[in-house]
Wavefront OBJ file of the C-alpha trace (Angstrom):
o trace
v -3.603 8.748 -59.600
v -5.738 10.724 -57.395
v -9.002 8.268 -58.789
v -9.541 4.921 -58.435
v -9.656 2.512 -61.263
v -11.552 -0.479 -61.656
v -11.354 -3.561 -64.574
v -14.285 -1.770 -65.670
v -13.025 1.582 -66.418
v -10.838 -0.202 -69.432
v -10.363 1.558 -72.294
v -11.560 -0.708 -75.729
v -8.791 -0.964 -78.029
v -9.132 -2.227 -82.038
v -7.460 -5.453 -83.164
v -5.289 -3.693 -85.804
v -3.541 -0.296 -85.556
v -1.814 2.443 -87.688
v 0.105 5.149 -86.159
v 1.868 8.220 -88.209
v 3.801 10.688 -87.595
v 3.501 12.882 -90.295
v 6.148 13.556 -93.103
v 9.131 15.954 -93.070
v 9.741 18.050 -95.462
v 12.632 16.725 -97.422
v 15.028 19.860 -97.726
v 16.386 19.526 -94.263
v 17.183 17.412 -91.406
v 15.316 17.419 -88.600
v 15.420 20.194 -85.354
v 13.944 19.272 -81.991
v 10.620 20.401 -82.927
v 9.658 17.232 -85.409
v 11.681 14.448 -83.390
v 10.050 15.982 -79.653
v 6.431 17.524 -80.475
v 5.783 14.777 -82.825
v 8.087 11.805 -83.377
v 8.659 10.392 -79.789
v 5.028 10.861 -78.724
v 4.111 9.049 -82.002
v 7.073 6.442 -81.146
v 5.801 6.217 -77.318
v 2.547 4.768 -78.881
v 2.844 2.823 -81.436
v 5.029 1.395 -79.123
v 2.233 1.103 -76.231
v 0.082 -0.441 -78.873
v 2.882 -2.977 -79.947
v 2.585 -4.029 -75.979
v -0.596 -4.111 -75.809
v -2.065 -5.551 -78.863
v 0.788 -7.553 -79.967
v 3.516 -6.194 -82.233
v 2.382 -7.894 -85.725
v -1.084 -5.842 -84.672
v 0.516 -2.752 -85.483
v 2.035 -0.708 -88.129
v 4.080 2.802 -87.540
v 4.862 4.747 -90.738
v 6.369 8.108 -91.965
v 8.628 9.379 -94.284
v 10.204 12.060 -95.958
v 7.459 14.349 -97.198
v 10.005 14.257 -101.425
v 7.811 16.889 -102.865
v 6.696 20.092 -102.387
v 7.712 23.822 -103.020
v 9.367 24.032 -99.440
v 12.012 21.269 -101.144
v 11.837 23.470 -104.868
v 12.949 26.961 -103.422
v 15.968 25.220 -101.160
v 17.191 23.259 -104.184
v 17.423 26.147 -106.561
v 18.824 28.681 -103.100
v 21.173 25.331 -103.134
v 22.022 25.364 -106.807
v 22.061 28.835 -107.617
v 24.311 30.164 -104.275
v 26.968 27.376 -103.546
v 27.156 25.549 -106.892
v 25.165 22.589 -105.714
v 25.496 19.977 -108.956
v 23.211 17.276 -107.761
v 19.500 16.344 -108.921
v 16.503 17.326 -106.427
v 16.316 13.448 -105.845
v 19.658 13.176 -104.948
v 19.307 16.294 -102.646
v 15.709 14.831 -101.345
v 17.446 11.657 -101.300
v 20.428 12.883 -98.698
v 18.240 14.679 -96.487
v 16.082 11.831 -95.878
v 19.261 9.616 -94.798
v 19.780 12.287 -92.324
v 16.462 12.426 -91.010
v 16.346 8.282 -91.052
v 20.171 8.176 -88.858
v 18.435 10.945 -86.539
v 15.329 8.983 -85.375
v 17.380 6.197 -85.065
v 19.579 8.061 -82.594
v 16.173 8.697 -80.738
v 14.773 4.973 -80.880
v 12.206 6.059 -83.187
v 10.972 2.722 -84.017
v 9.240 2.796 -87.676
v 8.427 0.144 -89.981
v 9.251 1.849 -92.280
v 10.690 5.404 -92.743
v 10.029 5.918 -96.480
v 10.034 8.190 -98.692
v 6.650 9.205 -101.249
v 9.589 9.640 -104.272
v 12.122 7.025 -102.597
v 12.111 3.442 -103.363
v 11.110 1.312 -101.865
v 7.427 2.753 -101.634
v 8.008 5.310 -104.284
v 6.351 3.168 -107.167
v 3.589 2.014 -104.986
v 2.502 5.672 -104.038
v 2.219 6.532 -107.363
v -0.003 3.686 -107.819
v -1.636 4.940 -104.923
v -1.713 8.109 -106.354
v -3.605 7.178 -109.651
v -6.261 4.836 -107.795
v -7.142 7.446 -105.632
v -7.092 10.254 -108.354
v -8.904 8.021 -110.944
v -11.533 7.190 -108.099
v -12.469 10.545 -107.493
v -13.282 10.722 -111.196
v -15.489 8.194 -110.884
v -17.118 9.847 -107.663
v -17.698 12.860 -109.449
v -15.692 15.025 -106.818
v -13.122 16.337 -108.625
v -12.031 18.286 -111.822
v -10.741 20.561 -113.346
v -10.656 24.044 -112.987
v -9.003 27.220 -114.338
v -7.486 29.788 -111.614
v -4.956 32.456 -111.281
v -0.960 31.689 -110.738
v 2.050 33.766 -110.197
v 4.100 34.122 -112.897
v 7.494 35.717 -112.470
v 7.948 38.106 -115.857
v 11.313 38.937 -115.095
v 12.300 35.610 -114.626
v 10.253 34.242 -117.316
v 8.409 31.632 -115.247
v 5.571 30.240 -112.773
v 6.755 30.695 -109.491
v 5.822 27.841 -107.163
v 3.834 27.999 -103.649
v 7.582 29.328 -101.385
v 8.327 31.076 -104.725
v 6.203 33.635 -103.786
v 5.705 35.947 -100.337
v 3.768 38.444 -98.990
v 1.475 38.826 -95.809
v -2.073 36.209 -94.971
v -5.035 37.613 -96.119
v -7.001 35.520 -93.680
v -8.964 37.786 -91.455
v -7.364 37.779 -87.794
v -4.233 35.992 -88.780
v -0.684 37.872 -88.117
v 1.157 36.082 -90.206
v 3.585 37.729 -92.666
v 5.362 34.668 -94.177
v 2.481 33.757 -96.371
v 2.669 32.226 -99.629
v 1.047 31.974 -103.071
v -2.162 29.890 -100.962
v -0.918 29.603 -97.877
v 0.861 30.776 -94.562
v 3.087 29.341 -92.270
v 0.186 28.916 -90.002
v -1.399 26.355 -92.036
v -4.348 28.981 -93.782
v -5.188 28.335 -97.069
v -6.743 31.521 -99.586
v -6.462 32.113 -103.534
v -3.530 33.452 -104.655
v -5.190 36.806 -105.599
v -5.885 37.466 -102.077
v -2.024 37.397 -100.959
v -1.397 40.423 -99.888
v 1.642 42.148 -101.015
v 2.888 39.573 -102.611
v 7.066 39.671 -104.379
v 8.999 36.834 -105.993
v 11.448 35.204 -104.741
v 12.945 35.064 -107.321
v 13.984 37.812 -108.543
v 12.181 40.383 -106.154
v 9.116 41.567 -108.862
v 5.963 42.299 -108.348
v 4.419 38.965 -109.776
v 1.391 38.786 -112.398
v -1.385 36.788 -112.448
v -1.555 33.849 -114.877
v -4.266 31.303 -115.751
v -3.345 27.893 -115.148
v -5.634 24.553 -115.293
v -5.379 21.966 -112.298
v -7.464 19.141 -110.428
v -9.357 19.950 -107.680
v -11.039 18.392 -105.047
v -14.702 19.788 -104.176
v -14.488 20.232 -100.707
v -17.137 22.472 -99.985
v -19.347 20.558 -101.025
v -18.855 18.261 -97.541
v -19.660 21.208 -95.673
v -22.448 19.283 -93.950
v -20.678 16.233 -93.586
v -18.231 17.984 -91.786
v -20.238 20.073 -89.641
v -21.762 16.351 -88.983
v -18.584 14.977 -88.227
v -16.808 17.762 -86.501
v -19.969 17.521 -84.047
v -18.891 14.134 -82.995
v -15.409 14.500 -82.379
v -16.222 17.184 -79.822
v -17.769 14.598 -77.970
v -14.982 12.036 -78.663
v -12.613 11.427 -75.260
v -9.659 10.514 -77.223
v -9.922 13.718 -79.109
v -8.578 16.839 -77.892
v -10.422 19.938 -78.337
v -7.756 21.666 -80.422
v -9.302 19.414 -83.074
v -12.639 19.910 -82.911
v -12.402 23.585 -82.405
v -9.658 24.163 -85.155
v -12.202 22.216 -87.440
v -15.042 24.449 -86.181
v -13.178 27.523 -87.393
v -13.402 26.112 -90.953
v -16.406 25.377 -91.656
v -18.261 28.908 -91.668
v -19.761 30.677 -94.074
v -18.039 32.172 -96.729
v -16.869 35.759 -95.971
v -14.773 38.761 -96.656
v -14.429 41.178 -94.228
v -13.857 44.987 -95.061
v -12.334 47.875 -93.251
v -15.254 50.702 -92.712
v -13.056 53.609 -94.041
v -14.043 51.289 -97.540
v -17.452 51.378 -96.893
v -18.167 54.457 -99.221
v -16.233 52.922 -102.113
v -18.226 49.329 -100.949
v -21.657 50.754 -101.473
v -20.955 51.689 -104.768
v -20.001 49.332 -105.696
v -22.426 47.013 -103.865
v -25.154 46.335 -106.660
v -22.589 44.549 -109.200
v -21.816 41.861 -106.373
v -23.568 38.314 -106.388
v -25.482 37.278 -103.682
v -24.741 38.396 -99.918
v -25.313 39.928 -96.745
v -24.135 42.406 -95.309
v -23.797 42.749 -91.224
v -22.633 46.262 -89.875
v -20.455 46.186 -87.205
v -21.091 46.076 -83.598
v -19.878 48.545 -80.709
v -16.255 49.349 -81.896
v -15.308 46.788 -84.706
v -13.607 48.216 -87.495
v -14.535 46.591 -89.921
v -17.870 45.244 -91.249
v -18.958 41.620 -92.373
v -19.703 40.499 -96.202
v -21.657 36.730 -96.404
v -22.464 35.158 -99.108
v -24.060 31.912 -100.160
v -20.861 29.910 -101.340
v -16.721 30.203 -101.353
v -18.122 30.850 -105.375
v -20.194 33.662 -104.685
v -17.010 34.863 -102.838
v -14.391 34.714 -105.653
v -16.890 36.336 -108.036
v -16.833 38.942 -105.662
v -12.982 39.976 -105.183
v -12.656 41.307 -108.765
v -15.969 43.678 -107.753
v -14.260 45.352 -105.312
v -10.778 45.053 -106.125
v -11.743 47.625 -109.821
v -13.431 49.572 -106.620
v -10.898 50.039 -104.787
v -12.027 48.224 -101.518
v -9.245 45.688 -99.966
v -11.125 42.682 -98.093
v -9.694 40.185 -96.462
v -11.384 36.035 -95.944
v -12.888 34.663 -93.408
v -11.925 31.015 -93.296
v -14.118 28.990 -95.297
v -14.076 25.276 -97.285
v -12.669 26.081 -101.049
v -11.858 23.429 -103.381
v -8.785 21.601 -102.423
v -5.637 21.655 -105.498
v -4.895 18.108 -105.875
v -1.913 18.741 -108.690
v 0.278 21.528 -109.719
v 2.369 22.477 -113.460
v 5.427 21.239 -111.830
v 8.082 19.230 -112.670
v 9.102 17.511 -108.964
v 5.840 15.664 -107.966
v 3.934 12.249 -108.316
v 3.679 11.271 -112.576
v -0.244 12.615 -113.308
v -1.612 13.142 -117.142
v -0.092 16.866 -118.102
v 0.171 17.921 -114.556
v 1.914 16.688 -111.365
v 0.096 15.765 -107.914
v 2.343 17.011 -104.959
v 2.135 17.932 -101.469
v -0.423 18.585 -99.562
v -2.954 16.133 -101.430
v -0.292 13.423 -101.486
v 1.225 13.588 -98.539
v -2.213 12.870 -97.167
v -2.609 8.672 -98.193
v 1.429 8.258 -98.497
v 0.736 6.605 -95.448
v -1.980 3.914 -97.224
v 1.095 4.097 -99.512
v 3.968 3.173 -96.831
v 1.403 0.507 -95.494
v 0.666 -1.565 -98.520
v 5.136 -0.514 -98.635
v 5.171 -2.481 -94.900
v 3.514 -5.557 -96.542
v 4.177 -5.564 -99.660
v 8.077 -5.939 -97.896
v 5.912 -8.581 -95.567
v 4.769 -10.872 -98.785
v 7.825 -11.040 -100.645
v 9.705 -12.312 -97.686
v 7.213 -14.615 -97.122
v 7.238 -15.579 -101.203
v 3.842 -14.502 -101.383
v 2.526 -14.724 -104.984
v -0.753 -13.505 -104.608
v -3.149 -10.694 -103.812
v -2.164 -6.870 -103.928
v 0.691 -7.316 -101.688
v 2.425 -9.613 -104.191
v 1.285 -7.019 -106.908
v 2.590 -3.855 -104.598
v 6.112 -6.480 -104.051
v 6.817 -6.599 -107.747
v 6.192 -2.542 -107.731
v 8.204 -1.986 -104.852
v 12.058 -1.105 -105.335
v 15.040 -2.067 -103.112
v 16.104 1.381 -101.288
v 19.118 2.689 -101.061
v 21.957 0.087 -99.517
v 22.341 2.970 -96.632
v 23.077 2.015 -92.784
v 20.999 5.201 -91.582
v 17.194 3.597 -92.852
v 15.724 2.750 -90.085
v 15.777 -1.102 -89.656
v 12.770 -3.095 -91.005
v 11.220 -5.378 -88.644
v 11.837 -9.316 -88.742
v 8.439 -10.248 -88.014
v 5.422 -10.546 -90.354
v 2.545 -8.946 -89.698
v -0.824 -10.264 -89.129
v -2.874 -9.504 -92.360
v -1.301 -8.356 -95.513
v -4.377 -6.896 -96.909
v -4.099 -2.942 -96.773
v -7.475 -3.114 -96.448
v -7.857 -4.664 -93.373
v -5.632 -2.021 -91.660
v -7.345 1.071 -93.661
v -10.866 -0.662 -93.688
v -12.203 -2.829 -91.588
v -14.083 -1.455 -88.516
v -11.837 -3.445 -85.648
v -9.366 -1.427 -87.097
v -7.875 2.305 -86.216
v -5.904 5.126 -87.413
v -3.823 7.169 -85.115
v -2.298 10.288 -86.495
v 0.166 12.493 -84.626
v 0.508 16.090 -86.136
v 1.499 19.186 -85.562
v -1.354 21.556 -84.669
v -0.286 23.795 -88.115
v -1.618 20.591 -90.331
v -5.070 20.180 -88.830
v -6.519 21.537 -91.630
v -5.156 18.732 -93.882
v -5.133 15.760 -91.795
v -8.496 16.873 -90.308
v -10.088 18.906 -92.679
v -9.108 17.926 -96.469
v -8.243 14.342 -95.775
v -11.604 13.159 -93.674
v -13.723 14.971 -96.318
v -12.102 12.890 -99.562
v -11.864 9.808 -97.278
v -15.441 10.033 -97.253
v -15.817 10.483 -100.666
v -13.535 7.495 -101.538
v -16.114 5.487 -101.272
v -13.825 2.698 -99.745
v -14.850 2.607 -96.347
v -11.501 4.298 -95.077
v -11.402 3.900 -91.467
v -11.550 7.891 -91.041
v -8.112 8.755 -88.601
v -7.993 9.342 -84.419
v -5.712 12.995 -84.993
v -3.330 13.200 -82.031
v -2.442 17.166 -82.058
v 0.437 18.776 -80.620
v 0.577 22.396 -79.597
v 4.073 23.829 -80.534
v 6.953 22.670 -78.845
v 8.692 26.610 -78.467
v 12.824 27.413 -77.648
v 13.785 28.902 -75.343
v 10.273 30.775 -74.706
v 9.947 31.471 -78.121
v 8.547 29.699 -81.045
v 11.349 28.110 -83.059
v 12.886 29.819 -85.639
v 16.566 29.324 -87.420
v 16.303 32.905 -88.566
v 16.478 34.174 -84.790
v 19.308 35.344 -82.819
v 19.100 32.255 -80.570
v 18.233 29.603 -83.157
v 17.215 25.827 -81.935
v 19.764 23.094 -82.178
v 19.654 20.234 -84.411
v 17.548 17.792 -83.327
v 21.182 15.613 -82.853
v 23.167 18.366 -81.464
v 21.535 17.853 -78.210
v 22.670 14.298 -77.801
v 25.891 16.054 -77.267
v 25.117 17.309 -73.717
v 21.892 14.339 -73.417
v 20.932 11.210 -73.693
v 18.229 9.956 -75.468
v 16.533 8.466 -73.453
v 16.670 12.137 -70.667
v 15.364 13.825 -74.463
v 12.515 11.414 -74.782
v 11.345 11.827 -70.912
v 11.498 15.160 -70.782
v 10.190 15.883 -73.828
v 6.847 13.798 -72.993
v 6.975 15.264 -69.800
v 6.117 18.641 -71.242
v 1.947 18.182 -71.922
v 2.051 19.495 -75.203
v -1.571 17.954 -75.769
v -2.523 20.881 -73.334
v -0.683 23.963 -74.607
v 2.933 25.131 -76.278
v 5.430 24.284 -73.686
v 8.677 25.757 -73.364
v 11.617 23.357 -74.246
v 15.013 25.567 -72.376
v 18.306 23.146 -72.303
v 20.464 24.758 -70.093
v 23.188 23.501 -72.546
v 22.066 26.128 -74.715
v 20.774 28.975 -72.139
v 23.046 32.146 -73.474
v 21.309 34.318 -70.571
v 23.267 36.122 -68.347
v 23.184 35.057 -64.376
v 25.722 36.407 -62.891
v 28.946 37.625 -62.459
v 32.604 35.376 -61.686
v 34.724 36.619 -58.915
v 36.682 38.429 -61.379
v 34.009 40.300 -62.903
v 33.396 38.457 -66.304
v 30.129 37.671 -66.626
v 28.296 34.360 -66.746
v 26.143 32.558 -68.812
v 23.214 30.553 -67.597
v 24.846 27.421 -69.354
v 27.953 27.624 -67.338
v 26.204 28.341 -64.228
v 26.430 25.937 -61.249
v 23.450 27.462 -59.716
v 21.288 27.185 -62.597
v 19.093 24.087 -62.698
v 18.615 22.386 -65.874
v 14.422 21.991 -66.877
v 16.211 19.286 -69.365
v 17.361 17.333 -66.910
v 14.334 17.066 -64.237
v 12.923 13.899 -64.773
v 16.297 12.189 -65.487
v 16.745 11.544 -61.686
v 13.813 9.544 -62.420
v 16.102 6.878 -64.552
v 19.328 7.657 -63.329
v 17.865 7.539 -59.475
v 14.972 5.900 -58.536
v 14.453 3.480 -61.340
v 18.433 2.275 -61.197
v 18.082 1.770 -58.266
v 15.447 -0.509 -58.067
v 16.526 -2.311 -61.094
v 19.517 -2.858 -59.195
v 18.305 -3.911 -55.671
v 16.128 -6.962 -57.283
v 19.185 -8.080 -59.046
v 21.597 -7.584 -56.832
v 18.918 -9.149 -53.874
v 19.053 -12.080 -55.709
v 22.753 -12.449 -56.674
v 24.526 -15.596 -55.425
v 27.210 -14.276 -53.094
v 29.895 -16.199 -51.374
v 29.787 -16.298 -47.581
v 26.039 -15.606 -47.857
v 23.783 -18.975 -47.364
v 20.901 -16.163 -47.169
v 17.719 -19.305 -49.305
v 16.767 -15.680 -51.434
v 20.587 -15.713 -52.764
v 20.453 -18.184 -55.108
v 20.262 -16.291 -58.626
v 16.636 -16.830 -59.224
v 13.493 -14.783 -58.963
v 11.910 -15.990 -55.751
v 8.680 -17.582 -55.547
v 5.308 -16.016 -53.616
v 2.822 -14.134 -53.276
v 2.868 -10.097 -53.385
v 1.558 -8.118 -50.433
v -1.754 -6.491 -50.856
v -0.424 -3.249 -51.021
v 1.929 -3.909 -54.299
v -0.476 -6.016 -55.663
v -3.650 -3.043 -55.480
v -0.513 0.211 -56.495
v -0.068 -2.024 -59.294
v -3.392 -3.083 -60.881
v -4.141 1.061 -60.217
v -1.230 2.163 -61.887
v -1.785 0.296 -64.752
v -5.275 0.718 -65.214
v -4.385 4.938 -64.913
v -1.368 4.475 -67.524
v -3.746 2.751 -69.769
v -5.962 6.046 -69.613
v -3.664 8.193 -69.756
v -2.349 6.443 -73.238
v -6.129 6.055 -74.369
v -6.212 9.856 -74.362
v -2.815 10.761 -76.093
v -1.931 12.538 -72.573
v 1.539 10.826 -72.667
v 2.768 13.473 -70.080
v -0.003 11.935 -67.135
v 1.388 8.558 -68.569
v 4.580 9.135 -67.761
v 3.617 11.042 -64.255
v 1.929 7.797 -63.318
v 4.821 5.629 -64.010
v 6.721 8.125 -61.280
v 4.916 8.068 -59.015
v 4.617 4.904 -58.788
v 8.199 3.930 -59.414
v 9.024 6.342 -56.549
v 6.728 4.549 -54.327
v 7.681 1.305 -55.019
v 11.424 2.278 -54.546
v 10.333 3.519 -50.793
v 8.307 0.280 -50.314
v 11.569 -1.956 -51.174
v 13.871 0.736 -48.726
v 11.415 0.654 -45.989
v 10.524 -3.035 -46.205
v 14.946 -4.464 -46.922
v 16.267 -1.958 -43.939
v 13.415 -3.445 -41.245
v 14.588 -7.143 -42.716
v 18.415 -5.939 -42.255
v 16.967 -5.661 -38.420
v 16.001 -8.928 -37.867
v 17.897 -12.292 -37.698
v 17.611 -16.087 -38.818
v 14.077 -17.265 -40.107
v 11.971 -14.644 -39.629
v 14.873 -11.878 -41.622
v 15.018 -14.723 -44.536
v 10.828 -14.312 -44.650
v 10.869 -10.643 -44.889
v 13.757 -10.391 -47.436
v 12.029 -12.580 -49.805
v 9.098 -10.835 -49.689
v 10.438 -7.852 -49.524
v 11.959 -8.879 -53.218
v 9.157 -11.414 -54.314
v 7.216 -7.324 -54.183
v 10.319 -5.292 -55.737
v 10.386 -8.109 -58.300
v 6.571 -7.454 -59.650
v 6.923 -3.625 -59.273
v 10.101 -4.180 -61.311
v 8.635 -6.041 -63.978
v 5.506 -3.441 -64.136
v 6.964 -0.917 -63.959
v 9.587 -1.984 -66.730
v 6.503 -2.872 -68.803
v 5.058 0.567 -68.595
v 8.119 2.768 -68.781
v 9.131 0.694 -71.972
v 7.623 3.324 -74.760
v 9.060 6.116 -72.778
v 12.432 5.227 -72.088
v 13.283 1.653 -74.405
v 16.416 0.774 -74.669
v 17.301 0.927 -70.379
v 13.810 -1.265 -70.279
v 15.026 -3.585 -72.493
v 18.527 -3.753 -70.962
v 16.387 -4.590 -67.696
v 14.431 -6.931 -69.971
v 17.496 -8.859 -70.679
v 18.688 -9.142 -67.342
v 15.350 -10.485 -66.221
v 16.668 -13.233 -69.395
v 13.254 -13.159 -70.412
v 12.275 -12.725 -74.039
v 10.991 -9.502 -74.868
v 7.656 -10.540 -76.652
v 6.495 -12.078 -73.918
v 7.725 -9.664 -71.054
v 6.600 -6.690 -72.379
v 3.234 -8.146 -73.496
v 0.108 -6.704 -72.005
v -1.476 -10.145 -72.001
v 0.716 -10.826 -68.702
v 0.250 -7.087 -67.050
v -1.924 -8.190 -64.323
v -0.239 -11.702 -63.772
v 1.845 -12.514 -60.533
v 5.409 -13.274 -60.970
v 4.427 -16.701 -60.223
v 1.746 -17.075 -62.542
v 4.088 -15.154 -65.305
v 7.192 -17.209 -64.141
v 4.837 -20.316 -65.319
v 3.608 -18.843 -68.571
v 7.505 -19.174 -69.640
v 7.340 -23.164 -68.936
v 9.115 -22.986 -65.522
v 8.642 -23.646 -61.980
v 8.459 -20.997 -59.474
v 11.032 -19.794 -58.032
v 13.283 -21.716 -59.861
v 13.738 -18.835 -63.000
v 17.179 -17.793 -63.158
v 17.775 -13.705 -63.878
v 21.509 -13.444 -65.315
v 24.118 -12.074 -62.912
v 24.085 -8.119 -62.992
v 28.027 -6.865 -62.874
v 29.060 -4.554 -60.362
v 28.264 -1.065 -60.243
v 25.812 -1.685 -63.423
v 23.751 1.191 -65.139
v 20.933 0.665 -66.790
v 19.927 4.367 -66.835
v 23.029 6.511 -67.401
v 23.875 10.212 -67.412
v 25.793 11.817 -70.535
v 29.189 11.995 -69.750
v 29.403 15.836 -69.556
v 27.077 15.784 -66.556
v 29.726 14.289 -64.887
l 1 2 3 4 5 6 7 8 9 10 11 12 13 14 15 16 17 18 19 20 21 22 23 24 25 26 27 28 29 30 31 32 33 34 35 36 37 38 39 40 41 42 43 44 45 46 47 48 49 50 51 52 53 54 55 56 57 58 59 60 61 62 63 64 65 66 67 68 69 70 71 72 73 74 75 76 77 78 79 80 81 82 83 84 85 86 87 88 89 90 91 92 93 94 95 96 97 98 99 100 101 102 103 104 105 106 107 108 109 110 111 112 113 114 115 116 117 118 119 120 121 122 123 124 125 126 127 128 129 130 131 132 133 134 135 136 137 138 139 140 141 142 143 144 145 146 147 148 149 150 151 152 153 154 155 156 157 158 159 160 161 162 163 164 165 166 167 168 169 170 171 172 173 174 175 176 177 178 179 180 181 182 183 184 185 186 187 188 189 190 191 192 193 194 195 196 197 198 199 200 201 202 203 204 205 206 207 208 209 210 211 212 213 214 215 216 217 218 219 220 221 222 223 224 225 226 227 228 229 230 231 232 233 234 235 236 237 238 239 240 241 242 243 244 245 246 247 248 249 250 251 252 253 254 255 256 257 258 259 260 261 262 263 264 265 266 267 268 269 270 271 272 273 274 275 276 277 278 279 280 281 282 283 284 285 286 287 288 289 290 291 292 293 294 295 296 297 298 299 300 301 302 303 304 305 306 307 308 309 310 311 312 313 314 315 316 317 318 319 320 321 322 323 324 325 326 327 328 329 330 331 332 333 334 335 336 337 338 339 340 341 342 343 344 345 346 347 348 349 350 351 352 353 354 355 356 357 358 359 360 361 362 363 364 365 366 367 368 369 370 371 372 373 374 375 376 377 378 379 380 381 382 383 384 385 386 387 388 389 390 391 392 393 394 395 396 397 398 399 400 401 402 403 404 405 406 407 408 409 410 411 412 413 414 415 416 417 418 419 420 421 422 423 424 425 426 427 428 429 430 431 432 433 434 435 436 437 438 439 440 441 442 443 444 445 446 447 448 449 450 451 452 453 454 455 456 457 458 459 460 461 462 463 464 465 466 467 468 469 470 471 472 473 474 475 476 477 478 479 480 481 482 483 484 485 486 487 488 489 490 491 492 493 494 495 496 497 498 499 500 501 502 503 504 505 506 507 508 509 510 511 512 513 514 515 516 517 518 519 520 521 522 523 524 525 526 527 528 529 530 531 532 533 534 535 536 537 538 539 540 541 542 543 544 545 546 547 548 549 550 551 552 553 554 555 556 557 558 559 560 561 562 563 564 565 566 567 568 569 570 571 572 573 574 575 576 577 578 579 580 581 582 583 584 585 586 587 588 589 590 591 592 593 594 595 596 597 598 599 600 601 602 603 604 605 606 607 608 609 610 611 612 613 614 615 616 617 618 619 620 621 622 623 624 625 626 627 628 629 630 631 632 633 634 635 636 637 638 639 640 641 642 643 644 645 646 647 648 649 650 651 652 653 654 655 656 657 658 659 660 661 662 663 664 665 666 667 668 669 670 671 672 673 674 675 676 677 678 679 680 681 682 683 684 685 686 687 688 689 690 691 692 693 694 695 696 697 698 699 700 701 702 703 704 705 706 707 708 709 710
């Protein structure tokens, strides 16, 4: 908090907000990257917005992506290799339940954790998909194209995306794990561009055969995307990685050809569509061929291939495939719609499901929400499902959330998905002409594991998210992940409990691993001392300080929050902490928001320690007055700190609220954030000095260590 803030610095917030956390594939449980890199930051932000805007004005959605080739391929392998005898729908539903249980374990507070192919959202999602495709047809931005798809002649079947593997053809990409039309780093390309394709079914080189599918005319929005991206680059809420990654896709359609193919290129150049050649500069090993559009570039592929010229494509906008000729997807006439397109509008489907649920509970019989309620199925009776909120949201019209000037959409994603959420989705929203609010995207860098990109096939595979809870508490993990600053750079998650490095030898000469070495400090517990030490001490000091104590007639020991004005230093520190925290949250800088809380709590704890020690050196009325003032100050700081920390460590903060004996909605509301404690007590309809707190048991902890840490 080096800078001093004023009330004039406060950012503006929407009236209503949607928060999303992407959609994990339904082929497995959640790994720590899902939870720590996306869900925890999104949950922190959603909880903050509920406190800031009112819980009825925020909808936090996510769900399992039920469709897509990773799911189909995992299901196929499970059936063929392990004799799995259930349907693909049952397979996805079982993984969905595992995912939902993990989110519950980490206190992720989605209003809905649905599934694009699972009830209660499935039929609503089908309806939304049909509405969007029909609208794109009306707008003339979707059309049928015949393109090439891989076919395994030995297996006698077309191959979905994950059933083909090769090398990425995009210039500069080093991915060795590319599929039919995208690589594992999110680069898009045409199937015929894939380098060294191989069928995962038989190991054979697949053929390319023509198929018909629907495509969205993404290249038609190039100029719009350039203007939009330039505006994003000036938006303080949007990280530079977003606009810079988007700019990479807005380049001309280009091919890169190694100099060693120059003679072969020259022999066929006159057969190419309109183009220009940019000669290599300096020691560059390739020259560049630029085309007016993707169409001419694609037409050039066959000419160059026939001439023996190998090439790599540059990033550029190409038509965005909407459908596929597979069975497992959202039903569309003759084909199906599946990931990625339908997952982009799944948050709209989930929003409508939340509002349909509200309408059903309120007995509303008219409007879109009521119509959706008639479509909505019942979720499986499974205790692992994320619980629905017990209150109704402020509007049942989904357009008030997605198409209104006073609403905002905040989408939390990994950086690999910028193309889909910031390029494809943005252009489609514009094409629909529904006045859909463009999303404010918070893209996080990779959460590494032990200094390397997490991979389940590596020698040290990362632990599942749930396994971490055998060594750490949920709140320790939440605070640690939020501290890492993934908004700025890739950061390693290196929990000592899983660190197998050899760090020395014991007295018998046996190797000692880091996980067993008492000299090694656990990086994952860096923030734990703030919770189990500083925050605990401040809370206990307040509640024990006013507790009725036999034989102690001090006037402040009456079980109530003492009345009185906080000292000027405390008021100023609280105001600056709140303003700095709000600025950090506006920019999605969760690590800076946590740092504000850390500084504030440590300073508050020291102020209490100094003031209470000074009061204890006095006697009589001066001692009572000094201790009363110390408690007024400490309660002020504890209440503010608890509100700020609520989204970071919700369980502990809600426990503190319980001992304040105040309704959580009132306690955590930012309507009261700058109010004095006396004003806050008056807002509860009570007289200052008479609000009784709940008696705190002896040796009580609001934040505990994991049992393995004692």
